[in-house]
Residue, then its C-alpha position, 0 to 999 in steps of 0.5 A: m485457486s481463490g484469487r482476489l480481486m485487484f484495487g491494484t498499483p500501476r504495473g511500473s510500480h510492482r513488477g516482481v515485487a510489491l511496494t508501497f511508496v512513502c514520501a519523505g525527505l528527499g526520496a521514496v521510501l519504499a517499504t518492501g513486502v506491502a501489496a496493492g488492493a485487493l478483495a477476496v472474491p473468487a477468481r477465474s482459473a483457466s478452466a472456468p466459463q468466461s462471460r463478458i466483463p465491462a473493462g471500463n475503458v480498456a477495451d481488450s480486457d475482454e479479450i485477453a481474459k477470453a483468450i486465457d480462460d478459453g486456453k488459447v494462449g501460453p503465459e509468455a503470449a499472455e504477458e505480451l498481450v498484457s504489455r501491450s493492451g495500454d493498460r497501466w493497472s494490467s499486470f502480468y506475474t509469473a507463478q513465484e511472483y503472485a505467491g510473493l504478491q499474496q504473501a504481502l498481502d497477508g501481511r509478511y514478506v521475504g527480505v532484510g528487513i530494510w527500507v530504502r530511499r534516495t538522497g538528493g546527491g543520488w545515494i542510496q540511503v537505508a530510511r528504516v530497519q525493522a525490528g528483530s530483522p536480519a538487518a537489524l541483528a546485523r546493526v545496519r541503521v538508519g542513516d547508512r549509505l547502501r553501496s553496493i548489493d551483491g558487489v554491483r554498485a547501488d548509487g544510480k539505480p532506480v530505487t524500485d530496484v533496489v528494492a526488488e535486489l533487496r528481496g531476491d526471488n522470495v526465497a526464505g534462507s536465501v543470501v544477500r551482500l550488502g555494501l555499507e557506508h556508515e556515517g554516524a558519530d562512531a563512524g571512526t570506530g573502524d567500520r565506517n565501510r563494511d560488507i556484511t552477508l544476510r540471510r533473508e526471512v520471512l518477516a511480518t509487515e509493519a503497516v500500522t504505526v501508533g502515536t500522540l500528539e501535542g494536545d493528547v491526540t492520537s495518530i494513526k499512520i497506515e502504510a498499507f491494507t494488509k492483513g489484520v490492519g482493520g484489528q489494529v485500528r480498531s485496538a488503537v482507537r479503543d485504547a484511545v478513547r479509554a486514554g482520553s483522547r482528544g481526536v484521532l489523526l488517520d494519516l494515508r499519505g502514501n498508502s498506494g492500497g491494499l486489502v479491501t476488506e480490511a479498508v472496510t473495517v478500518s470504516s467499520v470503526f468510524l462509521d455505525g454502518g452503511l455504505v462504503a462504495t460501490y463497484d461493478v464486476h462482470g456488468r453486475q453493481r455490487a456493495l460494500y457496507a460498514k458494519d454497524g456499531g462504530d465510534t461516531v463521536t471522537p473527532l477524526v481527520a484523515v490526512v491524504d496525498g498524492g501517494t494516497m491509493s486505491a483502497a486508501e481512497l475508498l476510505a478516505g472518500a467514505l468518510q469524507d461522504r459520510g461526513r466523518a471525517v475532515v480530509i486534509g492534505s493534497r489532491t490523492f492520485g485517482k485509482g479507481s479501477v477494478q482488476m481481477p485475477s485470471e489463471l494460467p496452467d503453470g500457475s502465472v496470472a494475469e490481472l486484468t482491468v474489469g471496472h471501477y469502483s464509486l464513493p458514497d455519494g457517486r463519485n467515479v475517483d479514477g483519473r480524479g482522485i480525492e479533493p480534500d476539504l482543506t488543502v494543505n501541501g507538503g510531503s508526506a511524514p510519519a505519523g507523529a512527525s512536525d509537518a504542516a498537514v499535521t499541524e493543521a490537522r491538530e488545529v481542526l481537532s482542537g475544534l471538533r470536541p466530542p460532545s460532554 
C-alpha cells in the first residue's frame, strides 16, 4: 500500500471522520469530508524493514512503529498503544476509516451535503447546503434546525458527533433520517417541522471559494488542501489578473491542513521557485520547493487565525518568510509535527509522529504558530464577508499597488 506522510490534525478532532473547522458566528462550522495534512510518500507496511525514526518529543513513536512493523501487535493492541502514547497527533484508524480519510484527501466524501454549527442556544443548525446534494434536492435550507438524526435528538451533542452521524459508516447508498425545523419566512406553509430520509452519496468537496471584494480585490478562500486545490487557485489568480484585479486576499482561516503537495502548488502560484519548507523523516532532512514562474507582482494578503493549521501554516509562513504576502489576523494554531502511517495486516493504520517541519527562515511552527505581520482580532468569515480582518486586508492591499 502506498501512503502519505501526514501533517495531521489532533486525534480528538477526526476520529472516524475527517473535519475542517471554520469559525462562523456563534459556533464552529464543520465541513464533512475535508481532511488533515498529508504529503505523498511510501508508507511503512507491516512487512517492511524498520529503521529508527526521530519522533520529536514523542518517545514512544519509535517503539510503537517497530512493534507494528515486526508484527508483534495486532490492531487492538496498536490502537491501545497509540491511545496511551500521549501524542495527540498520533491516530489509529480502522481500514474503513482510513479509506474514508484517503477519499477525503482526494476531494470526495460520503454524505448528504450538509454543514452544521451550534447556535448560542445550543441548537444544531444547518450552516451550508451543497448544491446538487441529496440535502439540496430535499429542500434542506441554511438556518434549518437539525432536531434529530435517525430518531435521536441532535441538540446537546458535540458537533463532531453530529457530523459523524451524518456521514455514517462512509457507505454510499446508506440512508439517514433527519428531523428538521424550518424557521424561514415561509414556515407557516405547513412544513415547519418535517422528517426526511436521505440517501448518502459520494460528493465532491468544495474546498475553494472565489469572490470579489470592494475595490476590485479577488478573495480566494481555501477550506482545506484537497486534491486539485492548487490548480483551482492558479486558475482563479489568472482570471483575476485578466480581469484587472488590484490584489488577492488569500483566506486561510479555519483551514486545518490538507495535502502538503497542494499547499506547495499554491505557493508556486505566488513564488518564482525557491524554498517553501524543510522537514525531517527517518532522521534525514528534506526540502519542499516552489516551481518557477509564479506571479510575484499581484499584491497579496494572507488572512489567518487560530484555526489555521498544519499545511495552511506552512503556506502562510512560506509566503511571509519569502516576503511575498502580508499576513493579517491572529496567531495560528502551531501544528508543525509530521506523521507517517503504518499499516497493519487487516488494513487498519496507525499514524505516528516522526518529525517536524520548519519554514524557510528556520522557524519551527510546532507549539508556537505564526505571528501575523498585522494582528486583527475577530472570528473567521467566508470569503467576501464583511469583517475586521477582511476590511484591514483591503486597506493593506490598497497600498500595495502593482507597478504600472
